[in-house]
A tleap script that builds the chain and sets N, CA, C and O, in Angstrom:
source leaprc.protein.ff14SB
mol = sequence {
  NMET GLU VAL GLU LEU ILE ILE ASP GLY GLU
  LYS VAL VAL MET ASN ASP PHE VAL GLN LYS
  MET LEU GLY ASN MET VAL GLY GLY ALA VAL
  GLU THR LEU HIE GLY VAL GLU GLY ASP TRP
  LYS GLU VAL SER LEU LYS ILE LYS CHIE
}
set mol.1.N position { -94.780 -105.171 -88.425 }
set mol.1.CA position { -95.885 -104.775 -88.857 }
set mol.1.C position { -96.715 -105.904 -89.466 }
set mol.1.O position { -96.184 -106.838 -90.067 }
set mol.2.N position { -98.175 -105.777 -89.274 }
set mol.2.CA position { -98.897 -107.030 -89.412 }
set mol.2.C position { -99.995 -106.261 -90.417 }
set mol.2.O position { -100.667 -105.269 -90.135 }
set mol.3.N position { -99.981 -106.857 -91.413 }
set mol.3.CA position { -101.187 -105.994 -92.396 }
set mol.3.C position { -102.212 -107.501 -93.080 }
set mol.3.O position { -101.772 -108.576 -93.488 }
set mol.4.N position { -103.480 -107.086 -92.997 }
set mol.4.CA position { -104.442 -108.309 -93.566 }
set mol.4.C position { -105.400 -107.185 -94.526 }
set mol.4.O position { -105.710 -105.996 -94.455 }
set mol.5.N position { -105.578 -108.007 -95.181 }
set mol.5.CA position { -106.101 -107.424 -96.653 }
set mol.5.C position { -107.383 -108.220 -96.797 }
set mol.5.O position { -107.154 -109.402 -97.053 }
set mol.6.N position { -108.474 -107.953 -96.720 }
set mol.6.CA position { -109.670 -108.945 -97.098 }
set mol.6.C position { -110.670 -107.973 -98.179 }
set mol.6.O position { -111.171 -106.858 -98.038 }
set mol.7.N position { -110.688 -108.812 -99.130 }
set mol.7.CA position { -111.685 -108.345 -99.967 }
set mol.7.C position { -112.768 -109.268 -100.350 }
set mol.7.O position { -112.637 -110.428 -100.742 }
set mol.8.N position { -113.894 -108.572 -100.178 }
set mol.8.CA position { -115.202 -109.205 -100.401 }
set mol.8.C position { -115.151 -110.357 -99.416 }
set mol.8.O position { -115.759 -111.306 -99.912 }
set mol.9.N position { -114.729 -110.615 -98.371 }
set mol.9.CA position { -114.769 -111.732 -97.289 }
set mol.9.C position { -113.550 -112.570 -97.445 }
set mol.9.O position { -113.234 -113.365 -96.560 }
set mol.10.N position { -112.948 -112.447 -98.382 }
set mol.10.CA position { -111.710 -113.308 -98.837 }
set mol.10.C position { -110.432 -112.827 -98.291 }
set mol.10.O position { -110.229 -111.754 -98.859 }
set mol.11.N position { -109.504 -113.065 -97.510 }
set mol.11.CA position { -108.444 -112.723 -97.353 }
set mol.11.C position { -107.445 -113.151 -98.419 }
set mol.11.O position { -107.252 -114.285 -98.859 }
set mol.12.N position { -106.675 -111.669 -98.833 }
set mol.12.CA position { -105.425 -111.853 -99.758 }
set mol.12.C position { -104.295 -112.287 -99.023 }
set mol.12.O position { -103.965 -111.676 -98.006 }
set mol.13.N position { -103.761 -113.125 -99.363 }
set mol.13.CA position { -102.426 -113.506 -99.217 }
set mol.13.C position { -101.283 -112.712 -99.643 }
set mol.13.O position { -101.064 -112.539 -100.842 }
set mol.14.N position { -100.571 -112.238 -98.772 }
set mol.14.CA position { -99.559 -111.282 -99.171 }
set mol.14.C position { -98.188 -111.468 -98.671 }
set mol.14.O position { -98.183 -111.751 -97.473 }
set mol.15.N position { -96.986 -111.396 -99.231 }
set mol.15.CA position { -95.739 -111.722 -98.741 }
set mol.15.C position { -95.499 -110.534 -97.667 }
set mol.15.O position { -96.319 -109.696 -97.293 }
set mol.16.N position { -94.129 -110.696 -97.267 }
set mol.16.CA position { -93.789 -109.737 -96.053 }
set mol.16.C position { -93.647 -108.423 -96.999 }
set mol.16.O position { -94.252 -107.388 -96.719 }
set mol.17.N position { -92.838 -108.532 -98.095 }
set mol.17.CA position { -92.687 -107.355 -98.716 }
set mol.17.C position { -94.037 -106.394 -99.273 }
set mol.17.O position { -94.061 -105.165 -99.343 }
set mol.18.N position { -94.676 -106.953 -99.487 }
set mol.18.CA position { -95.905 -106.114 -99.722 }
set mol.18.C position { -96.492 -105.826 -98.689 }
set mol.18.O position { -96.852 -104.651 -98.607 }
set mol.19.N position { -96.787 -106.679 -97.617 }
set mol.19.CA position { -97.314 -106.054 -96.070 }
set mol.19.C position { -96.751 -104.849 -95.521 }
set mol.19.O position { -97.356 -103.928 -94.972 }
set mol.20.N position { -95.232 -104.996 -95.787 }
set mol.20.CA position { -94.536 -103.977 -95.632 }
set mol.20.C position { -94.832 -102.230 -96.266 }
set mol.20.O position { -94.910 -101.136 -95.706 }
set mol.21.N position { -94.927 -102.659 -97.595 }
set mol.21.CA position { -95.152 -101.501 -98.248 }
set mol.21.C position { -96.784 -101.104 -98.201 }
set mol.21.O position { -96.958 -99.886 -98.173 }
set mol.22.N position { -97.712 -101.715 -98.191 }
set mol.22.CA position { -98.789 -101.289 -97.660 }
set mol.22.C position { -99.085 -100.894 -96.601 }
set mol.22.O position { -99.885 -99.961 -96.531 }
set mol.23.N position { -98.556 -101.452 -95.463 }
set mol.23.CA position { -98.892 -100.926 -94.213 }
set mol.23.C position { -97.935 -99.338 -94.330 }
set mol.23.O position { -98.490 -98.304 -93.956 }
set mol.24.N position { -96.609 -99.301 -94.832 }
set mol.24.CA position { -95.736 -98.098 -94.651 }
set mol.24.C position { -96.951 -96.888 -95.556 }
set mol.24.O position { -97.128 -95.732 -95.170 }
set mol.25.N position { -97.409 -97.293 -96.352 }
set mol.25.CA position { -98.165 -96.115 -97.495 }
set mol.25.C position { -99.369 -95.696 -96.394 }
set mol.25.O position { -99.660 -94.513 -96.215 }
set mol.26.N position { -99.950 -96.651 -95.770 }
set mol.26.CA position { -101.162 -96.302 -95.421 }
set mol.26.C position { -100.621 -95.573 -93.855 }
set mol.26.O position { -101.214 -94.559 -93.485 }
set mol.27.N position { -99.837 -95.965 -93.253 }
set mol.27.CA position { -99.169 -95.336 -91.798 }
set mol.27.C position { -98.808 -94.047 -92.348 }
set mol.27.O position { -99.148 -92.962 -91.876 }
set mol.28.N position { -97.899 -94.291 -93.669 }
set mol.28.CA position { -97.536 -92.549 -93.848 }
set mol.28.C position { -98.696 -91.561 -93.903 }
set mol.28.O position { -98.592 -90.483 -93.318 }
set mol.29.N position { -99.607 -91.828 -94.465 }
set mol.29.CA position { -100.684 -91.218 -94.885 }
set mol.29.C position { -101.544 -90.722 -93.690 }
set mol.29.O position { -101.971 -89.568 -93.640 }
set mol.30.N position { -101.787 -91.706 -92.681 }
set mol.30.CA position { -102.495 -91.309 -91.809 }
set mol.30.C position { -101.569 -90.525 -90.925 }
set mol.30.O position { -102.111 -89.623 -90.286 }
set mol.31.N position { -100.450 -90.670 -90.786 }
set mol.31.CA position { -99.406 -89.851 -89.739 }
set mol.31.C position { -99.913 -88.379 -90.022 }
set mol.31.O position { -100.332 -87.602 -89.164 }
set mol.32.N position { -99.791 -88.115 -91.489 }
set mol.32.CA position { -99.943 -86.676 -92.045 }
set mol.32.C position { -101.308 -85.637 -91.583 }
set mol.32.O position { -101.415 -84.411 -91.593 }
set mol.33.N position { -102.220 -86.677 -91.203 }
set mol.33.CA position { -103.556 -86.086 -90.876 }
set mol.33.C position { -103.455 -85.432 -89.688 }
set mol.33.O position { -102.641 -85.876 -88.880 }
set mol.34.N position { -104.042 -84.562 -89.428 }
set mol.34.CA position { -104.080 -83.266 -88.163 }
set mol.34.C position { -104.670 -84.040 -87.089 }
set mol.34.O position { -105.777 -84.572 -87.177 }
set mol.35.N position { -103.754 -84.104 -85.859 }
set mol.35.CA position { -104.523 -84.916 -84.793 }
set mol.35.C position { -103.941 -86.152 -84.599 }
set mol.35.O position { -104.183 -86.689 -83.518 }
set mol.36.N position { -103.168 -86.787 -85.454 }
set mol.36.CA position { -102.927 -88.376 -85.267 }
set mol.36.C position { -101.243 -88.335 -85.017 }
set mol.36.O position { -100.428 -87.774 -85.750 }
set mol.37.N position { -100.957 -89.100 -83.755 }
set mol.37.CA position { -99.642 -89.145 -83.290 }
set mol.37.C position { -99.097 -89.867 -83.960 }
set mol.37.O position { -99.846 -90.495 -84.708 }
set mol.38.N position { -97.877 -90.121 -84.055 }
set mol.38.CA position { -96.873 -91.131 -84.785 }
set mol.38.C position { -97.040 -92.439 -83.892 }
set mol.38.O position { -96.878 -93.518 -84.463 }
set mol.39.N position { -97.331 -92.429 -82.618 }
set mol.39.CA position { -97.318 -93.706 -81.827 }
set mol.39.C position { -98.886 -94.469 -81.861 }
set mol.39.O position { -99.503 -94.870 -80.874 }
set mol.40.N position { -99.222 -94.524 -82.968 }
set mol.40.CA position { -100.803 -94.880 -83.320 }
set mol.40.C position { -100.201 -96.548 -83.277 }
set mol.40.O position { -99.077 -96.954 -83.571 }
set mol.41.N position { -101.479 -97.362 -82.766 }
set mol.41.CA position { -101.557 -98.765 -82.301 }
set mol.41.C position { -102.172 -99.701 -83.862 }
set mol.41.O position { -101.659 -100.668 -84.425 }
set mol.42.N position { -103.237 -99.053 -84.142 }
set mol.42.CA position { -103.922 -99.916 -85.164 }
set mol.42.C position { -104.774 -98.732 -86.219 }
set mol.42.O position { -105.176 -97.586 -86.020 }
set mol.43.N position { -104.798 -99.406 -87.088 }
set mol.43.CA position { -105.542 -98.466 -88.395 }
set mol.43.C position { -106.520 -99.355 -89.052 }
set mol.43.O position { -106.143 -100.382 -89.615 }
set mol.44.N position { -107.874 -98.970 -88.999 }
set mol.44.CA position { -108.623 -99.745 -89.988 }
set mol.44.C position { -109.258 -98.923 -90.966 }
set mol.44.O position { -109.871 -97.915 -90.615 }
set mol.45.N position { -109.169 -99.247 -92.104 }
set mol.45.CA position { -109.595 -98.573 -93.240 }
set mol.45.C position { -110.659 -99.503 -93.930 }
set mol.45.O position { -110.357 -100.694 -94.010 }
set mol.46.N position { -111.714 -99.149 -94.371 }
set mol.46.CA position { -112.841 -99.946 -95.039 }
set mol.46.C position { -113.148 -99.038 -96.450 }
set mol.46.O position { -113.572 -97.887 -96.346 }
set mol.47.N position { -112.904 -99.642 -97.730 }
set mol.47.CA position { -113.644 -99.035 -98.719 }
set mol.47.C position { -114.552 -99.645 -99.286 }
set mol.47.O position { -114.421 -100.869 -99.267 }
set mol.48.N position { -115.622 -99.164 -99.897 }
set mol.48.CA position { -116.685 -99.884 -100.594 }
set mol.48.C position { -116.554 -99.133 -101.958 }
set mol.48.O position { -116.344 -97.924 -102.055 }
set mol.49.N position { -116.691 -99.933 -102.913 }
set mol.49.CA position { -116.774 -99.479 -104.326 }
set mol.49.C position { -117.985 -99.921 -104.855 }
set mol.49.O position { -118.279 -99.664 -106.022 }
savepdb mol mol.pdb
quit
């Protein structure tokens, strides 16, 4: 699993554990949504504060 986090245009360096944890959290939440199958290939999430 590859996870990339960019905040205000700057890439945040994450170790493998953090990438896996963040990826599994988002992936698990997405898979619970109606109409989303477990074989998805890519998820893009954009949050503005």
